[in-house]
BADRENKE-706984 format. One record per residue (C-alpha): y, z, x; residue in three letters. Coordinates in steps of 0.1 Angstrom, whole numbers, plus 2048, in hexadecimal, padded with zeros to 3 digits. Each point is the difference from the previous one (the first is absolute). Layout:
! residues N
+-----+-----+-----+------+
|   Y |   Z |   X | resn |
+-----+-----+-----+------+
|   Y |   Z |   X |  Ala |
...
+-----+-----+-----+------+
END
This chain:
! residues 154
+-----+-----+-----+------+
|   Y |   Z |   X | resn |
+-----+-----+-----+------+
| 85F | 820 | 860 |  Met |
| 7E2 | 7EC | 80D |  Ser |
| 7EE | 7FA | 7DE |  Ile |
| 806 | 800 | 7DB |  Val |
| 7DF | 800 | 7EC |  Phe |
| 80A | 7F3 | 7DA |  Cys |
| 7E7 | 7FF | 7E3 |  Gly |
| 800 | 7EE | 7E3 |  Ser |
| 809 | 824 | 7EC |  Ala |
| 7F3 | 823 | 7FB |  Ala |
| 7E6 | 80A | 7F3 |  Ser |
| 7FB | 814 | 7DC |  Arg |
| 7F2 | 81A | 817 |  Val |
| 81F | 7FC | 819 |  Ser |
| 817 | 7F8 | 7E9 |  Ala |
| 7F8 | 826 | 7EE |  Arg |
| 7FE | 812 | 81F |  Gln |
| 81F | 7EF | 80E |  Arg |
| 7EE | 7F9 | 822 |  Ala |
| 7F8 | 7DA | 811 |  Tyr |
| 7DA | 7FF | 804 |  Tyr |
| 7F8 | 81E | 7ED |  Ala |
| 7DC | 7F1 | 7EB |  Gly |
| 7E1 | 80F | 80B |  Pro |
| 7E9 | 7F1 | 818 |  Gly |
| 824 | 7EA | 80C |  Asn |
| 7F9 | 7FC | 824 |  Gln |
| 823 | 7F9 | 809 |  Phe |
| 80C | 823 | 80D |  Trp |
| 7E0 | 802 | 811 |  Pro |
| 801 | 7DB | 812 |  Ile |
| 823 | 80A | 80B |  Leu |
| 7F5 | 81E | 816 |  Ala |
| 7E2 | 7F3 | 80B |  Lys |
| 80C | 7DE | 810 |  Thr |
| 81D | 814 | 80E |  Gly |
| 81E | 7F8 | 7ED |  Leu |
| 806 | 820 | 7F5 |  Thr |
| 7F3 | 821 | 81B |  Pro |
| 7F0 | 80F | 7E0 |  Arg |
| 7EF | 7FB | 7D8 |  Arg |
| 822 | 803 | 7ED |  Leu |
| 7FD | 80C | 7DC |  Ser |
| 810 | 7E5 | 7E5 |  Pro |
| 81B | 823 | 7FA |  His |
| 80B | 7F8 | 824 |  Glu |
| 809 | 7DA | 7FF |  Tyr |
| 827 | 80B | 803 |  Leu |
| 7F5 | 803 | 829 |  Ser |
| 7F4 | 7DC | 80A |  Met |
| 824 | 7F8 | 80C |  Pro |
| 7F8 | 81A | 814 |  Asp |
| 7E3 | 7EC | 810 |  Tyr |
| 813 | 7DB | 7FC |  Gly |
| 7F2 | 7FB | 7E0 |  Leu |
| 80F | 7F9 | 7DB |  Gly |
| 7F1 | 7FB | 7E0 |  Leu |
| 807 | 7E9 | 7E4 |  Thr |
| 7EE | 7ED | 7E0 |  Asp |
| 80A | 7E2 | 7F9 |  Leu |
| 801 | 807 | 7D8 |  Cys |
| 817 | 823 | 7FC |  Lys |
| 7FE | 800 | 7D6 |  Lys |
| 7DE | 801 | 7F9 |  Ala |
| 7DE | 810 | 80E |  Ser |
| 7D7 | 7FB | 801 |  Gly |
| 7E9 | 7EA | 806 |  Ala |
| 811 | 7DB | 811 |  Asp |
| 7EC | 7EE | 7E4 |  Met |
| 816 | 816 | 7E6 |  Asn |
| 81F | 7F2 | 810 |  Leu |
| 81A | 7F2 | 7ED |  Pro |
| 80B | 7E3 | 81A |  Ser |
| 827 | 801 | 7F1 |  Glu |
| 801 | 828 | 815 |  Ala |
| 7FF | 7F4 | 81B |  Asp |
| 81C | 7FE | 814 |  Asp |
| 7F5 | 7E7 | 822 |  Pro |
| 827 | 7F9 | 807 |  Glu |
| 80A | 829 | 800 |  Gly |
| 7DE | 800 | 816 |  Leu |
| 811 | 7EA | 818 |  Arg |
| 822 | 812 | 7FF |  Ala |
| 7EE | 819 | 80B |  Lys |
| 7EE | 7F3 | 81C |  Ile |
| 81E | 7EC | 80C |  Leu |
| 816 | 823 | 7FD |  Glu |
| 7EC | 817 | 815 |  Phe |
| 7ED | 7E4 | 817 |  Gln |
| 7DD | 811 | 805 |  Pro |
| 7ED | 7EF | 81B |  Arg |
| 7E5 | 7F9 | 7E6 |  Val |
| 7FA | 800 | 7DD |  Leu |
| 7E2 | 805 | 7F5 |  Ala |
| 7F6 | 7F9 | 7DE |  Phe |
| 7E6 | 818 | 7F3 |  Val |
| 7E8 | 7E7 | 7EA |  Gly |
| 7FF | 7DE | 7F8 |  Lys |
| 814 | 7FE | 7E7 |  Arg |
| 821 | 80B | 806 |  Ala |
| 801 | 7EE | 81D |  Ala |
| 7F2 | 7E1 | 7EC |  Gln |
| 81F | 803 | 7EA |  Val |
| 81A | 801 | 81C |  Val |
| 7EB | 7E6 | 815 |  Leu |
| 7F9 | 7E7 | 7E1 |  Glu |
| 7DB | 7F7 | 809 |  Arg |
| 7E1 | 813 | 809 |  Val |
| 806 | 811 | 81F |  Pro |
| 7E3 | 80B | 819 |  Arg |
| 7F9 | 81F | 810 |  Tyr |
| 814 | 80B | 81C |  Gly |
| 821 | 7EF | 80E |  Ala |
| 813 | 7E8 | 7F3 |  Gln |
| 817 | 7E0 | 80A |  Pro |
| 81A | 804 | 7E7 |  Glu |
| 817 | 81B | 809 |  Arg |
| 820 | 811 | 7F1 |  Ile |
| 823 | 802 | 816 |  Gly |
| 7EF | 815 | 81E |  Thr |
| 7DF | 80E | 7F2 |  Ala |
| 7E3 | 7EF | 805 |  Gly |
| 7E9 | 804 | 7E1 |  Leu |
| 7DC | 80D | 7FE |  Tyr |
| 7E7 | 800 | 7E0 |  Val |
| 7E3 | 821 | 804 |  Leu |
| 7E3 | 804 | 7E8 |  Pro |
| 809 | 819 | 7E4 |  Ser |
| 7FD | 825 | 807 |  Pro |
| 7F6 | 808 | 7DE |  Ser |
| 7DF | 80F | 7F5 |  Gly |
| 7FC | 7E1 | 7E3 |  Ala |
| 803 | 7E5 | 81D |  Ala |
| 7E3 | 812 | 813 |  Arg |
| 7EA | 7DA | 808 |  Arg |
| 81E | 7F5 | 80B |  Tyr |
| 807 | 820 | 81D |  Trp |
| 802 | 7EF | 826 |  Asp |
| 80C | 81C | 819 |  Glu |
| 802 | 7DF | 81A |  Lys |
| 823 | 7F3 | 7F1 |  Trp |
| 80F | 828 | 805 |  Trp |
| 7F5 | 801 | 81F |  Trp |
| 80E | 7DC | 805 |  Glu |
| 821 | 811 | 7F0 |  Leu |
| 804 | 81A | 815 |  Ala |
| 7F6 | 7F0 | 823 |  Arg |
| 820 | 7E2 | 7F2 |  Thr |
| 815 | 821 | 7FE |  Ala |
| 7FD | 810 | 823 |  Arg |
| 803 | 7E4 | 80F |  Glu |
| 824 | 7FC | 813 |  Pro |
| 819 | 7E5 | 7EC |  Asp |
| 803 | 7E2 | 80F |  Gln |
+-----+-----+-----+------+
END
């Protein structure tokens, strides 16, 4: 697996639809296609096809849903995330938004590549594609991640 994307938790819309990044205005699926990480724009309900493209999806918090600011911190599972990354050994763990990264890294991260690793996985922080986070949206970090994913292994 090349990249595992990790969000904080499913939004209320995504939880209701049982599909990742299903909220109206969410840019996750469009940016994957635009950057060439997927060959076309997938719908949220096609998330099960992500491994076909070398991609995976997970969330830090599996026991709650909603906006980041409403998630109970005790529902976060950073150790469970670490265990998954060590088991599946993706090339990159890409945090979709800063909240999940901050919990795992125990510091406030900047966007882009991070100095830490989990096993062999490099860590990367992306701006949230949520419509609610539009003021922080910047495609350049998604393009940089796509370029990194295409580089030969070192």
